[in-house]
PyMOL commands that place a pseudoatom at each C-alpha (Angstrom):
pseudoatom trace, name=CA, resn=MET, resi=1, chain=A, elem=C, hetatm=0, pos=[232.660, 30.216, 25.935]
pseudoatom trace, name=CA, resn=ALA, resi=2, chain=A, elem=C, hetatm=0, pos=[236.546, 31.077, 26.161]
pseudoatom trace, name=CA, resn=LEU, resi=3, chain=A, elem=C, hetatm=0, pos=[236.811, 29.483, 29.583]
pseudoatom trace, name=CA, resn=THR, resi=4, chain=A, elem=C, hetatm=0, pos=[235.164, 26.236, 28.329]
pseudoatom trace, name=CA, resn=SER, resi=5, chain=A, elem=C, hetatm=0, pos=[237.372, 26.200, 25.546]
pseudoatom trace, name=CA, resn=LEU, resi=6, chain=A, elem=C, hetatm=0, pos=[240.447, 26.828, 27.691]
pseudoatom trace, name=CA, resn=SER, resi=7, chain=A, elem=C, hetatm=0, pos=[239.460, 24.128, 30.155]
pseudoatom trace, name=CA, resn=GLU, resi=8, chain=A, elem=C, hetatm=0, pos=[239.175, 21.819, 27.132]
pseudoatom trace, name=CA, resn=ILE, resi=9, chain=A, elem=C, hetatm=0, pos=[242.722, 22.364, 26.407]
pseudoatom trace, name=CA, resn=LEU, resi=10, chain=A, elem=C, hetatm=0, pos=[243.936, 22.333, 30.136]
pseudoatom trace, name=CA, resn=GLU, resi=11, chain=A, elem=C, hetatm=0, pos=[242.225, 19.661, 31.744]
pseudoatom trace, name=CA, resn=PRO, resi=12, chain=A, elem=C, hetatm=0, pos=[242.370, 15.918, 31.063]
pseudoatom trace, name=CA, resn=SER, resi=13, chain=A, elem=C, hetatm=0, pos=[239.210, 14.713, 29.984]
pseudoatom trace, name=CA, resn=ALA, resi=14, chain=A, elem=C, hetatm=0, pos=[238.975, 12.474, 33.192]
pseudoatom trace, name=CA, resn=LYS, resi=15, chain=A, elem=C, hetatm=0, pos=[237.969, 15.606, 34.905]
pseudoatom trace, name=CA, resn=ARG, resi=16, chain=A, elem=C, hetatm=0, pos=[234.965, 16.036, 32.660]
pseudoatom trace, name=CA, resn=ARG, resi=17, chain=A, elem=C, hetatm=0, pos=[233.890, 12.382, 32.753]
pseudoatom trace, name=CA, resn=PRO, resi=18, chain=A, elem=C, hetatm=0, pos=[230.025, 12.942, 31.770]
pseudoatom trace, name=CA, resn=GLU, resi=19, chain=A, elem=C, hetatm=0, pos=[231.070, 14.952, 28.657]
pseudoatom trace, name=CA, resn=LEU, resi=20, chain=A, elem=C, hetatm=0, pos=[233.708, 12.223, 27.833]
pseudoatom trace, name=CA, resn=ALA, resi=21, chain=A, elem=C, hetatm=0, pos=[231.134, 9.379, 28.121]
pseudoatom trace, name=CA, resn=VAL, resi=22, chain=A, elem=C, hetatm=0, pos=[228.918, 11.195, 25.756]
pseudoatom trace, name=CA, resn=GLU, resi=23, chain=A, elem=C, hetatm=0, pos=[231.630, 11.452, 23.216]
pseudoatom trace, name=CA, resn=ILE, resi=24, chain=A, elem=C, hetatm=0, pos=[232.562, 7.936, 23.570]
pseudoatom trace, name=CA, resn=ALA, resi=25, chain=A, elem=C, hetatm=0, pos=[228.849, 6.913, 23.309]
pseudoatom trace, name=CA, resn=LYS, resi=26, chain=A, elem=C, hetatm=0, pos=[228.458, 9.070, 20.105]
pseudoatom trace, name=CA, resn=LEU, resi=27, chain=A, elem=C, hetatm=0, pos=[231.448, 7.151, 18.616]
pseudoatom trace, name=CA, resn=PHE, resi=28, chain=A, elem=C, hetatm=0, pos=[229.871, 3.833, 19.349]
pseudoatom trace, name=CA, resn=ALA, resi=29, chain=A, elem=C, hetatm=0, pos=[226.548, 4.978, 17.996]
pseudoatom trace, name=CA, resn=ALA, resi=30, chain=A, elem=C, hetatm=0, pos=[228.124, 6.285, 14.859]
pseudoatom trace, name=CA, resn=PHE, resi=31, chain=A, elem=C, hetatm=0, pos=[229.375, 2.758, 14.012]
pseudoatom trace, name=CA, resn=ASN, resi=32, chain=A, elem=C, hetatm=0, pos=[226.354, 1.086, 15.335]
pseudoatom trace, name=CA, resn=LEU, resi=33, chain=A, elem=C, hetatm=0, pos=[228.092, -0.812, 17.990]
pseudoatom trace, name=CA, resn=TYR, resi=34, chain=A, elem=C, hetatm=0, pos=[225.081, -1.317, 20.458]
pseudoatom trace, name=CA, resn=THR, resi=35, chain=A, elem=C, hetatm=0, pos=[224.582, -4.953, 20.896]
pseudoatom trace, name=CA, resn=GLY, resi=36, chain=A, elem=C, hetatm=0, pos=[221.392, -4.508, 23.113]
pseudoatom trace, name=CA, resn=ASP, resi=37, chain=A, elem=C, hetatm=0, pos=[223.296, -5.275, 26.366]
pseudoatom trace, name=CA, resn=SER, resi=38, chain=A, elem=C, hetatm=0, pos=[223.307, -2.094, 28.348]
pseudoatom trace, name=CA, resn=VAL, resi=39, chain=A, elem=C, hetatm=0, pos=[225.698, -3.550, 30.966]
pseudoatom trace, name=CA, resn=LYS, resi=40, chain=A, elem=C, hetatm=0, pos=[228.179, -4.329, 28.200]
pseudoatom trace, name=CA, resn=SER, resi=41, chain=A, elem=C, hetatm=0, pos=[227.830, -1.121, 26.711]
pseudoatom trace, name=CA, resn=ALA, resi=42, chain=A, elem=C, hetatm=0, pos=[228.291, 0.795, 30.105]
pseudoatom trace, name=CA, resn=ALA, resi=43, chain=A, elem=C, hetatm=0, pos=[231.610, -1.406, 30.464]
pseudoatom trace, name=CA, resn=GLN, resi=44, chain=A, elem=C, hetatm=0, pos=[232.910, -0.566, 27.048]
pseudoatom trace, name=CA, resn=VAL, resi=45, chain=A, elem=C, hetatm=0, pos=[232.293, 3.172, 27.682]
pseudoatom trace, name=CA, resn=GLU, resi=46, chain=A, elem=C, hetatm=0, pos=[234.093, 2.863, 30.919]
pseudoatom trace, name=CA, resn=VAL, resi=47, chain=A, elem=C, hetatm=0, pos=[237.124, 1.054, 29.467]
pseudoatom trace, name=CA, resn=TRP, resi=48, chain=A, elem=C, hetatm=0, pos=[237.417, 3.680, 26.801]
pseudoatom trace, name=CA, resn=GLY, resi=49, chain=A, elem=C, hetatm=0, pos=[236.992, 6.391, 29.337]
pseudoatom trace, name=CA, resn=GLU, resi=50, chain=A, elem=C, hetatm=0, pos=[239.938, 4.941, 31.467]
pseudoatom trace, name=CA, resn=GLN, resi=51, chain=A, elem=C, hetatm=0, pos=[242.150, 4.974, 28.377]
pseudoatom trace, name=CA, resn=LEU, resi=52, chain=A, elem=C, hetatm=0, pos=[241.229, 8.337, 27.215]
pseudoatom trace, name=CA, resn=GLY, resi=53, chain=A, elem=C, hetatm=0, pos=[240.979, 10.128, 30.457]
pseudoatom trace, name=CA, resn=GLU, resi=54, chain=A, elem=C, hetatm=0, pos=[244.521, 11.717, 30.162]
pseudoatom trace, name=CA, resn=PHE, resi=55, chain=A, elem=C, hetatm=0, pos=[243.869, 13.508, 26.889]
pseudoatom trace, name=CA, resn=PRO, resi=56, chain=A, elem=C, hetatm=0, pos=[241.993, 16.712, 26.383]
pseudoatom trace, name=CA, resn=LEU, resi=57, chain=A, elem=C, hetatm=0, pos=[238.416, 16.804, 25.251]
pseudoatom trace, name=CA, resn=PHE, resi=58, chain=A, elem=C, hetatm=0, pos=[239.056, 18.784, 22.330]
pseudoatom trace, name=CA, resn=ALA, resi=59, chain=A, elem=C, hetatm=0, pos=[241.442, 16.151, 20.785]
pseudoatom trace, name=CA, resn=ILE, resi=60, chain=A, elem=C, hetatm=0, pos=[238.924, 13.520, 21.551]
pseudoatom trace, name=CA, resn=ARG, resi=61, chain=A, elem=C, hetatm=0, pos=[236.275, 15.402, 19.623]
pseudoatom trace, name=CA, resn=LYS, resi=62, chain=A, elem=C, hetatm=0, pos=[238.538, 16.020, 16.648]
pseudoatom trace, name=CA, resn=ALA, resi=63, chain=A, elem=C, hetatm=0, pos=[239.623, 12.255, 16.546]
pseudoatom trace, name=CA, resn=TYR, resi=64, chain=A, elem=C, hetatm=0, pos=[235.937, 11.210, 16.884]
pseudoatom trace, name=CA, resn=ARG, resi=65, chain=A, elem=C, hetatm=0, pos=[235.164, 13.400, 13.738]
pseudoatom trace, name=CA, resn=TRP, resi=66, chain=A, elem=C, hetatm=0, pos=[238.057, 11.821, 11.772]
pseudoatom trace, name=CA, resn=ALA, resi=67, chain=A, elem=C, hetatm=0, pos=[236.807, 8.547, 12.753]
pseudoatom trace, name=CA, resn=VAL, resi=68, chain=A, elem=C, hetatm=0, pos=[233.164, 9.113, 11.676]
pseudoatom trace, name=CA, resn=ARG, resi=69, chain=A, elem=C, hetatm=0, pos=[234.205, 10.870, 8.516]
pseudoatom trace, name=CA, resn=CYS, resi=70, chain=A, elem=C, hetatm=0, pos=[237.110, 8.649, 7.436]
pseudoatom trace, name=CA, resn=GLU, resi=71, chain=A, elem=C, hetatm=0, pos=[236.944, 5.032, 8.755]
pseudoatom trace, name=CA, resn=GLY, resi=72, chain=A, elem=C, hetatm=0, pos=[234.806, 2.212, 7.253]
pseudoatom trace, name=CA, resn=LYS, resi=73, chain=A, elem=C, hetatm=0, pos=[234.566, 0.463, 10.655]
pseudoatom trace, name=CA, resn=MET, resi=74, chain=A, elem=C, hetatm=0, pos=[234.902, 1.156, 14.343]
pseudoatom trace, name=CA, resn=PRO, resi=75, chain=A, elem=C, hetatm=0, pos=[238.631, 1.992, 15.216]
pseudoatom trace, name=CA, resn=SER, resi=76, chain=A, elem=C, hetatm=0, pos=[240.463, -0.006, 17.774]
pseudoatom trace, name=CA, resn=ILE, resi=77, chain=A, elem=C, hetatm=0, pos=[241.230, 1.880, 21.070]
pseudoatom trace, name=CA, resn=ALA, resi=78, chain=A, elem=C, hetatm=0, pos=[244.853, 1.922, 20.050]
pseudoatom trace, name=CA, resn=ALA, resi=79, chain=A, elem=C, hetatm=0, pos=[244.147, 3.385, 16.598]
pseudoatom trace, name=CA, resn=PHE, resi=80, chain=A, elem=C, hetatm=0, pos=[241.725, 6.087, 18.154]
pseudoatom trace, name=CA, resn=ILE, resi=81, chain=A, elem=C, hetatm=0, pos=[244.475, 6.957, 20.760]
pseudoatom trace, name=CA, resn=PHE, resi=82, chain=A, elem=C, hetatm=0, pos=[246.853, 7.454, 17.921]
pseudoatom trace, name=CA, resn=ASP, resi=83, chain=A, elem=C, hetatm=0, pos=[244.448, 9.846, 16.420]
pseudoatom trace, name=CA, resn=VAL, resi=84, chain=A, elem=C, hetatm=0, pos=[243.827, 11.725, 19.556]
pseudoatom trace, name=CA, resn=LYS, resi=85, chain=A, elem=C, hetatm=0, pos=[247.568, 12.208, 19.917]
pseudoatom trace, name=CA, resn=LEU, resi=86, chain=A, elem=C, hetatm=0, pos=[247.708, 13.367, 16.325]
pseudoatom trace, name=CA, resn=ALA, resi=87, chain=A, elem=C, hetatm=0, pos=[244.943, 15.760, 17.022]
pseudoatom trace, name=CA, resn=MET, resi=88, chain=A, elem=C, hetatm=0, pos=[246.692, 17.201, 19.947]
pseudoatom trace, name=CA, resn=GLY, resi=89, chain=A, elem=C, hetatm=0, pos=[249.545, 18.301, 17.804]
pseudoatom trace, name=CA, resn=ASN, resi=90, chain=A, elem=C, hetatm=0, pos=[253.123, 18.547, 18.729]
pseudoatom trace, name=CA, resn=ASN, resi=91, chain=A, elem=C, hetatm=0, pos=[253.205, 21.656, 21.011]
pseudoatom trace, name=CA, resn=ILE, resi=92, chain=A, elem=C, hetatm=0, pos=[250.195, 21.136, 23.187]
pseudoatom trace, name=CA, resn=ALA, resi=93, chain=A, elem=C, hetatm=0, pos=[252.391, 20.523, 26.301]
pseudoatom trace, name=CA, resn=VAL, resi=94, chain=A, elem=C, hetatm=0, pos=[253.998, 24.125, 25.607]
pseudoatom trace, name=CA, resn=LYS, resi=95, chain=A, elem=C, hetatm=0, pos=[250.531, 25.525, 25.130]
pseudoatom trace, name=CA, resn=ARG, resi=96, chain=A, elem=C, hetatm=0, pos=[249.384, 23.985, 28.232]
pseudoatom trace, name=CA, resn=VAL, resi=97, chain=A, elem=C, hetatm=0, pos=[252.202, 25.497, 30.287]
pseudoatom trace, name=CA, resn=LEU, resi=98, chain=A, elem=C, hetatm=0, pos=[251.421, 28.968, 28.790]
pseudoatom trace, name=CA, resn=LEU, resi=99, chain=A, elem=C, hetatm=0, pos=[247.799, 28.794, 29.141]
pseudoatom trace, name=CA, resn=THR, resi=100, chain=A, elem=C, hetatm=0, pos=[248.099, 27.650, 32.759]
pseudoatom trace, name=CA, resn=GLU, resi=101, chain=A, elem=C, hetatm=0, pos=[250.398, 30.665, 33.529]
pseudoatom trace, name=CA, resn=TRP, resi=102, chain=A, elem=C, hetatm=0, pos=[247.997, 32.996, 31.871]
pseudoatom trace, name=CA, resn=ARG, resi=103, chain=A, elem=C, hetatm=0, pos=[244.920, 31.736, 33.634]
pseudoatom trace, name=CA, resn=ASN, resi=104, chain=A, elem=C, hetatm=0, pos=[246.795, 31.732, 37.131]
pseudoatom trace, name=CA, resn=SER, resi=105, chain=A, elem=C, hetatm=0, pos=[247.911, 35.216, 36.580]
pseudoatom trace, name=CA, resn=ALA, resi=106, chain=A, elem=C, hetatm=0, pos=[244.337, 36.571, 35.718]
for i in range(1, 106): cmd.bond("trace and resi %d" % i, "trace and resi %d" % (i + 1))
show_as sticks, trace
zoom trace
């Protein structure tokens, strides 16, 4: 469990694409975004995945919870990315360096 959590902080979500796609699909489902067109839905998940791929999964999951609990409608990708950055916190880059050094020394 600790290694899973550590990789959620260290790795961009693009390296864990299937899990990222699930989180995006959950967001779309929470706001009843499905139009009945599976090709369009797959394309939307792909676009969001490309835009969110640089961010860690823990921040995406936190922003998802905020959106579902606090938003009255589906957020734009720009608004969601803002929330993801907020969820990451100010010192995530420093934490990544320290955790990477610790991981490499173990």
